[in-house]
C-alpha positions in Angstrom: 23.6 9.5 -24.2 19.8 9.0 -24.0 20.2 5.2 -24.4 22.9 5.2 -21.7 20.8 7.1 -19.2 17.5 5.5 -20.0 15.8 8.9 -20.0 12.6 9.5 -21.9 12.5 12.2 -24.6 11.2 15.5 -23.3 9.3 16.0 -26.6 7.1 13.1 -25.7 6.5 14.4 -22.2 6.0 18.0 -23.4 7.2 19.1 -20.0 10.3 21.2 -19.2 11.5 22.8 -16.0 12.3 26.4 -16.1 13.8 26.4 -12.6 16.5 24.1 -13.8 17.8 26.6 -16.3 19.1 28.7 -13.4 20.6 25.6 -11.7 22.1 24.2 -14.8 23.9 27.6 -15.5 26.4 26.9 -12.8 27.4 23.7 -14.5 28.2 25.2 -17.9 31.7 26.3 -16.9 34.0 29.0 -18.0 37.8 28.6 -17.9 40.6 30.6 -19.3 42.1 27.7 -21.1 38.6 26.5 -22.4 36.3 29.5 -22.9 32.6 28.7 -22.6 31.1 29.4 -26.1 27.3 30.0 -26.4 26.9 26.6 -28.1 28.7 24.8 -25.2 26.6 26.7 -22.7 23.4 25.7 -24.5 24.4 22.0 -24.5 25.4 22.1 -20.8 22.0 23.7 -19.9 20.1 21.1 -21.8 22.1 18.2 -20.5 21.9 19.3 -16.8 18.2 20.2 -17.2 17.2 16.9 -18.7 19.3 15.0 -16.2 17.7 16.8 -13.2 14.2 16.4 -14.7 14.7 12.6 -14.6 15.2 12.8 -10.8 12.3 15.2 -10.3 9.8 13.0 -12.2 11.0 9.9 -10.3 10.5 11.4 -6.9 7.1 12.7 -7.5 7.5 16.4 -8.6 9.4 19.5 -7.7 7.6 19.9 -4.3 9.0 16.7 -2.9 12.6 17.0 -4.3 15.4 18.6 -2.3 17.6 19.8 -5.1 20.6 20.1 -2.7 20.8 16.3 -2.4 21.2 15.9 -6.1 24.8 17.1 -6.2 26.4 14.0 -4.5 28.4 11.4 -6.3 27.4 8.0 -7.4 27.9 8.4 -11.1 29.8 11.0 -13.0 29.4 12.4 -16.5 32.1 14.2 -18.4 30.5 16.9 -20.5 32.7 17.6 -23.5 32.3 21.4 -22.8 33.9 21.3 -19.4 36.6 19.6 -17.4 34.9 19.4 -14.1 32.6 16.5 -13.4 28.9 16.6 -12.7 27.6 14.1 -10.1 24.1 13.3 -9.0 22.6 11.2 -6.2 20.1 8.6 -7.0 19.8 4.9 -6.0 18.4 4.2 -9.5 21.7 5.2 -11.1 24.1 3.8 -8.6 24.9 0.8 -10.9 25.6 2.9 -14.0 28.8 2.1 -15.9 31.4 4.8 -16.5 30.5 7.7 -18.7 30.4 7.1 -22.4 32.2 10.4 -22.9 36.0 10.3 -22.7 37.9 12.9 -20.7 38.8 16.1 -22.3 42.4 15.1 -22.8 41.5 12.2 -25.0 39.2 14.0 -27.5 40.4 15.9 -30.5 38.6 18.8 -32.0 36.9 16.8 -34.7 35.5 14.2 -32.3 34.5 16.9 -29.8 32.5 18.7 -32.5 30.7 15.4 -33.5 29.8 14.7 -29.8 28.5 18.2 -29.3 26.3 18.0 -32.4 24.9 14.7 -31.3 24.0 15.9 -27.8 22.5 19.2 -29.0 20.2 17.4 -31.4 19.2 14.8 -28.8 18.3 17.3 -26.1 15.2 19.4 -26.5 15.2 23.1 -25.8 13.9 24.0 -22.4 10.6 25.9 -22.2 9.1 26.9 -18.9 6.0 25.2 -17.4 4.4 25.6 -14.0 5.5 23.1 -11.4 1.9 22.2 -10.8 1.8 20.6 -14.3 4.6 18.2 -13.4 3.4 14.6 -13.1 3.5 13.1 -9.6 4.4 9.4 -9.0 2.1 8.0 -6.3 3.4 4.9 -4.7 0.6 3.0 -3.0 1.7 1.0 -0.1 0.5 -2.6 -0.2 -0.6 -3.9 3.2 0.0 -7.6 3.9 -2.8 -10.1 4.5 -2.9 -11.6 8.0 -3.9 -15.3 8.0 -4.5 -16.6 11.6 -5.1 -20.2 12.5 -6.5 -20.8 16.0 -5.7 -23.7 18.3 -3.9 -24.6 21.5 -0.1 -25.0 21.7 1.7 -28.1 22.7 1.8 -31.8 21.7 -1.1 -32.6 24.0 -3.5 -30.8 21.6 -2.0 -31.8 18.3 -4.6 -33.5 16.0 -7.6 -32.5 18.1 -10.8 -31.0 16.7 -10.1 -27.7 18.4 -6.8 -27.4 16.5 -8.0 -27.6 12.9 -7.3 -23.9 12.5 -3.6 -24.7 13.2 -3.7 -27.6 10.7 -5.2 -25.5 7.9 -2.6 -22.8 8.5 0.2 -25.4 8.4 -1.2 -26.7 5.1 -1.2 -23.1 3.7 2.4 -22.6 4.8 3.5 -25.8 3.2 1.7 -25.1 -0.1 3.1 -21.6 -0.4 6.6 -22.3 1.0 6.3 -20.0 4.0 8.2 -21.1 7.1 6.2 -20.5 10.3 8.9 -21.0 12.8 9.9 -17.6 14.3 8.2 -16.5 17.6 6.8 -13.0 17.6 3.7 -11.3 19.0 3.1 -14.4 21.1 2.7 -16.4 17.9 4.5 -18.8 15.7 5.0 -16.4 12.9 6.0 -16.4 9.2 6.1 -13.9 6.3 6.0 -14.6 2.7 3.9 -14.3 -0.5 0.8 -15.9 -2.0 1.4 -15.2 -5.6 2.7 -11.6 -5.6 0.7 -10.6 -2.5 2.5 -10.3 0.9 1.1 -12.3 3.7 1.7 -13.0 7.4 0.9 -16.4 8.8 0.3 -16.6 12.6 -0.5 -19.4 15.1 -1.2 -17.8 18.4 0.6 -19.6 21.3 -1.5 -17.9 24.0 -4.0 -20.8 24.2 -7.3 -20.5 22.4 -9.3 -18.5 24.9 -7.0 -15.5 24.8 -6.0 -15.6 21.1 -6.8 -11.8 20.8 -3.7 -11.0 22.9 -1.6 -12.2 19.9 -3.7 -11.2 17.0 -4.5 -7.6 17.9 -0.9 -6.5 18.3 0.0 -7.9 14.9 -2.8 -6.0 13.2 -1.8 -2.8 15.1 1.9 -3.1 14.4 1.6 -3.7 10.6 -1.5 -1.4 10.3 -3.4 -4.2 8.5 -7.0 -3.3 7.5 -9.5 -5.7 9.2 -10.9 -6.8 5.9 -7.4 -8.3 5.2 -7.4 -10.4 8.4 -8.8 -13.9 8.0 -9.2 -16.2 10.9 -9.4 -20.0 10.5 -11.1 -21.9 13.3 -13.2 -24.9 14.2 -17.0 -24.8 14.3 -19.3 -27.2 16.2 -22.3 -26.0 14.3 -21.1 -27.2 10.9 -21.0 -30.8 9.8 -17.6 -32.5 9.7 -15.3 -31.1 7.0 -17.8 -28.5 5.9 -16.3 -25.1 5.2 -18.0 -21.8 5.4 -16.4 -18.4 4.4 -18.1 -15.3 5.9 -17.1 -11.6 5.5 -18.0 -10.8 9.1 -20.0 -11.9 12.1 -20.1 -12.7 15.8 -18.1 -15.2 17.8 -20.9 -17.9 17.8 -19.8 -19.1 21.2 -16.2 -19.7 20.1 -13.9 -18.4 22.8 -11.0 -17.7 20.5 -13.1 -15.6 18.2 -14.6 -13.9 21.3 -11.1 -12.9 22.5 -10.2 -11.5 19.0 -13.4 -9.4 18.7 -12.9 -8.1 22.2 -9.3 -7.0 21.4 -10.6 -5.5 18.1 -12.7 -3.2 20.4 -15.9 -5.0 19.4 -15.3 -4.9 15.7 -16.6 -8.0 13.9 -15.8 -6.8 10.4 -13.2 -9.3 9.3 -13.4 -12.5 7.2 -13.4 -15.9 8.8 -13.2 -19.4 7.5 -15.1 -21.8 9.7 -14.1 -25.5 9.6 -16.8 -27.9 10.6 -16.0 -30.5 13.2 -19.6 -31.7 13.8 -21.6 -32.0 17.0 -20.6 -34.3 20.0 -22.4 -37.7 19.9 -25.1 -38.4 22.5 -24.6 -36.5 25.8 -20.9 -36.0 25.4 -19.7 -32.7 26.8 -18.7 -30.2 24.1 -15.5 -29.3 25.9 -14.3 -32.9 25.9 -15.4 -33.4 22.3 -13.4 -30.5 20.9 -10.3 -31.8 22.7 -10.7 -35.3 21.2 -8.9 -36.6 18.2 -10.4 -37.6 14.8 -10.8 -41.2 13.9 -9.4 -42.6 10.7 -12.5 -42.0 8.4 -13.0 -38.5 9.9 -9.3 -37.7 9.2 -9.7 -38.5 5.6 -12.7 -36.2 5.2 -10.8 -33.5 7.1 -7.7 -33.7 4.9 -9.9 -33.1 1.9 -11.5 -30.1 3.6 -8.0 -28.7 4.4 -7.1 -29.0 0.7 -10.1 -27.0 -0.2 -9.3 -24.5 2.6 -5.8 -23.8 1.1 -7.3 -23.1 -2.3 -10.0 -20.9 -0.7 -7.5 -18.7 1.1 -5.4 -18.4 -2.1 -8.4 -17.3 -4.1 -9.4 -14.8 -1.3 -6.0 -13.1 -1.3 -5.5 -13.0 -5.1 -9.0 -12.6 -6.5 -11.1 -11.2 -3.7 -13.8 -12.3 -1.2 -16.7 -12.9 -3.6 -14.8 -15.5 -5.8 -13.5 -17.3 -2.7 -16.9 -17.4 -1.1 -18.4 -18.8 -4.3 -15.7 -21.5 -4.3 -16.1 -22.4 -0.7 -19.8 -22.1 -0.2 -21.0 -24.1 -3.2 -20.8 -27.9 -3.8 -19.1 -27.2 -7.2 -15.8 -26.5 -5.3 -15.7 -30.2 -4.1 -16.1 -31.4 -7.7 -13.3 -29.1 -8.9 -10.8 -30.7 -6.5 -11.9 -34.3 -7.0 
């Protein structure tokens, strides 16, 4: 029966539940046609107690378990000492096959005696312990990472310097197999995993200067810690295709970052991956420069930088900021990908 239920041996746990003795007593049964002998009562107590202990340990202890919900039906066990069935509610046992014990009508005295002996030797006697000694199972909720690529929506801005954040996010989505097609929170939006870590990818469709109107609601709704929000964006102050990963900082004159910081109530404590687009040549206006496209040679350099950016985000999510910063902010990372 232990193999069938997958329940650990109580001797190993050295934990027993005295409150369950009282509960299990009502399951032992006493009928005119089948009197409840002391041996049968002992077996029923042990079986019911051990069965209930499984549920209590799963749900984190006696304090968090409502015993009344146990007595519903998803699997039934025919105890040889009684005709009525015992049934317990648990999603973990919903797929259990029918009981290994045949019904009372199909068991002769010899077989019944063998089964009783088997059960009585498998189940440990119940000894009381305090409920405070019961182990609690703490399930830690894993918050997703939010990866935001900044840019301007529409075909007019595709391929421009100001949209390299969009391009890097698209490269991440393709590499990790995460569709970014649904529209939510004023963003093109996608959910998936990098390795085993849940991530949300977002491309705000609000236009660059008000990106915070999209990003802040996502963070609030999913309760994402700011240290798990990384923003990808273009930077005039870095040479073309140069990447720089920082744990926090100001907006540096970038309107998209200014909007996000404002909507984060002034908090600047979130990682960002800056993608260098270089300075405008001569006296060219910076606004016109960021909305211009890359030439062919620039595009080749940028594509290599995007490849490094994909790997940098993956390292960040799976191994932490320090390893990712080492990869991004040193020249060795370029040699690793070449």
